[in-house]
C-alpha positions in Angstrom: 12.5 20.9 48.0 12.6 21.2 44.2 9.5 22.3 42.4 8.2 20.7 39.3 8.2 22.7 36.2 4.7 23.5 35.0 4.0 22.2 31.6 1.3 23.1 29.2 -1.3 20.3 28.7 0.2 19.6 25.3 3.7 19.4 26.6 2.7 17.2 29.5 0.9 14.8 27.1 3.9 14.7 24.8 6.3 14.1 27.7 4.0 11.2 28.8 4.0 9.7 25.3 7.8 9.9 25.0 8.2 8.3 28.5 5.7 5.6 27.4 7.7 5.0 24.2 10.9 4.6 26.2 9.3 2.1 28.5 7.8 0.2 25.6 11.3 -0.1 23.9 13.2 -0.9 27.2 10.9 -3.3 28.9 7.9 -4.2 26.6 4.3 -3.2 26.3 3.2 -4.7 29.6 5.2 -2.0 31.3 3.3 0.9 29.7 1.1 1.7 32.6 -0.2 5.0 34.0 1.7 4.4 37.2 5.0 3.7 35.4 4.7 6.6 33.0 3.8 9.0 35.8 6.8 7.9 37.9 9.1 8.4 34.9 8.0 12.0 34.2 7.4 13.0 37.9 3.7 13.5 37.5 0.7 12.0 39.3 -1.4 9.0 38.3 -4.4 11.5 38.4 -2.6 13.8 35.9 -2.2 11.0 33.4 -5.8 9.9 34.0 -6.8 13.4 33.0 -4.9 13.2 29.7 -5.6 9.6 28.7 -8.6 8.3 30.7 -7.1 4.8 31.3 -4.1 2.6 30.6 -5.8 1.5 27.4 -6.3 5.2 26.4 -2.5 5.8 27.1 -1.6 2.7 25.0 -3.9 3.9 22.1 -2.4 7.4 22.2 1.1 5.8 22.2 0.1 3.7 19.1 -1.0 6.9 17.4 2.1 8.8 18.4 4.4 6.0 17.1 2.5 5.8 13.9 2.7 9.5 13.2 6.4 9.8 13.9 7.3 6.7 12.0 5.0 7.5 9.0 6.5 10.9 8.7 10.0 9.4 8.5 8.8 6.7 6.0 7.1 9.4 3.8 10.4 11.4 3.7 12.2 8.2 2.7 9.7 7.4 -0.1 10.0 10.8 -1.5 13.8 10.7 -1.4 13.8 7.3 -3.1 11.5 8.7 -5.9 13.9 11.6 -6.3 16.9 9.2 -6.5 18.3 10.4 -3.2 17.4 7.3 -1.2 16.8 3.6 -1.7 13.9 1.1 -1.4 15.9 -0.6 1.3 15.8 2.5 3.5 12.0 2.6 3.2 11.9 -1.1 4.1 14.2 -0.7 7.0 12.2 2.2 8.4 9.0 0.2 8.2 10.5 -2.9 9.8 12.2 -1.0 12.5 9.0 0.8 13.4 7.3 -2.5 14.2 10.5 -4.1 15.7 12.9 -1.7 17.3 10.3 1.0 17.9 7.9 -1.5 19.5 4.8 -0.9 17.4 4.4 -4.6 16.7 4.6 -5.7 20.3 2.4 -2.8 21.4 -0.3 -3.7 18.9 -0.2 -7.4 19.8 -0.4 -6.6 23.5 -3.3 -4.3 23.1 -5.3 -6.8 21.1 -4.5 -9.6 23.5 -5.6 -7.5 26.4 -9.0 -6.7 24.9 -8.4 -3.3 23.4 -10.4 -4.0 20.3 -9.6 -0.7 18.5 -5.9 -1.1 19.2 -4.8 -0.9 15.6 -7.0 2.0 14.6 -4.4 4.8 15.1 -1.7 2.8 13.3 -4.0 1.8 10.4 -5.5 5.3 10.0 -2.0 7.0 10.0 -0.7 4.5 7.5 -3.8 5.1 5.3 -3.1 8.9 5.5 0.5 8.3 4.5 -0.5 6.2 1.5 -3.2 8.8 0.5 -0.5 11.5 0.7 2.0 9.6 -1.4 -0.5 8.0 -3.8 -1.0 11.2 -5.9 2.7 11.5 -6.3 2.8 7.8 -7.2 0.0 8.2 -9.7 2.1 10.9 -11.4 4.7 8.2 -12.1 2.4 5.4 -13.1 -1.0 6.8 -13.9 -2.5 4.5 -11.3 -2.0 4.7 -7.5 -3.8 1.5 -6.5 -0.6 -0.5 -6.5 0.6 1.8 -3.7 -2.1 0.5 -1.4 -1.2 -3.1 -2.2 2.5 -2.6 -1.6 1.7 -0.8 1.7 -0.5 -3.7 2.8 2.2 -6.2 2.0 5.0 -4.1 3.5 3.1 -3.5 6.8 2.1 -7.2 7.1 5.6 -8.3 6.4 7.0 -5.8 9.0 4.5 -6.8 11.7 5.0 -10.5 11.1 8.8 -10.1 11.1 8.7 -8.2 14.4 6.7 -10.9 16.1 8.2 -14.2 14.8 10.6 -13.2 12.0 13.9 -14.0 13.7 12.8 -17.4 15.1 11.1 -18.4 11.8 14.1 -17.4 9.7 16.4 -19.4 11.9 14.1 -22.4 11.7 14.0 -22.3 7.9 17.7 -21.8 7.7 17.4 -18.3 6.2 19.3 -15.2 7.2 17.7 -12.9 9.8 17.2 -10.3 7.1 15.2 -12.6 4.8 11.8 -10.8 5.1 13.5 -7.4 4.7 15.3 -8.7 1.6 12.1 -9.9 0.2 10.3 -6.6 0.8 13.2 -4.7 -0.8 12.9 -6.9 -3.9 9.1 -6.2 -4.0 9.7 -2.4 -3.9 12.5 -2.5 -6.5 10.3 -4.5 -8.9 7.5 -1.9 -8.4 9.9 1.0 -9.0 11.1 -0.6 -12.2 7.5 -1.3 -13.4 6.4 2.3 -12.8 9.6 3.9 -14.1 10.6 5.3 -10.7 14.1 5.8 -9.5 15.7 4.1 -6.6 
C-alpha cells in the first residue's frame, strides 16, 4: 500500500487551491467542494476543513489565490507596456482571461448567488493593492494617479461582464466576440497617449 507524502500545512493548502482552480476551470464553480478537492489531492475532508473551515472558506481562499496570481501577471504586463516591451492589448487579454478562462467571473458570481456576501473581498482587495502598487509609477508619467483607479474599475467591470454574458451579447448585437476586449484596448491606448506613456 502506497503511503501519502506528508506535506507542510502551506504546501497542503496550496495543493488544495491548485486542485480547486483546476476543478473550477474544468467543470465550473459548483464543483469546487471540499469533498471534490480532497478526492483530487488524496486528502481527507477533515484535512480540508482544518485549512478552510467550510466550502465557502475554500471558495473565498480560491478567489484570493486567483486574484493574487492574476494580478501579479497583470502588474508585470503593465510595467512591460510602460517600458515599451508589451502592449495595452496584453494587459486587456490578461484581465479578461482572468475572469473568463481562469474562472474568476464564474466563481465570484456563484459565491454571491449562494449567499457568500464577502465573496468579492479577496478579488477587490488584491486588485486595489495592484492599483496602489502601479499608481505611483503612473503618477510619475502623468503627475496624477487617479485615472488609474478609473481605468482599473472600467477594465475589471468590462472583463467581469464579458466573462458572464459577453459572447452571447456580442452575437446578439452582431459584433465580433472580441468587441469588449477591443473597446478596453482602445481605452488603454487613449490613456497612454494622454499621459505620454509608451505602448
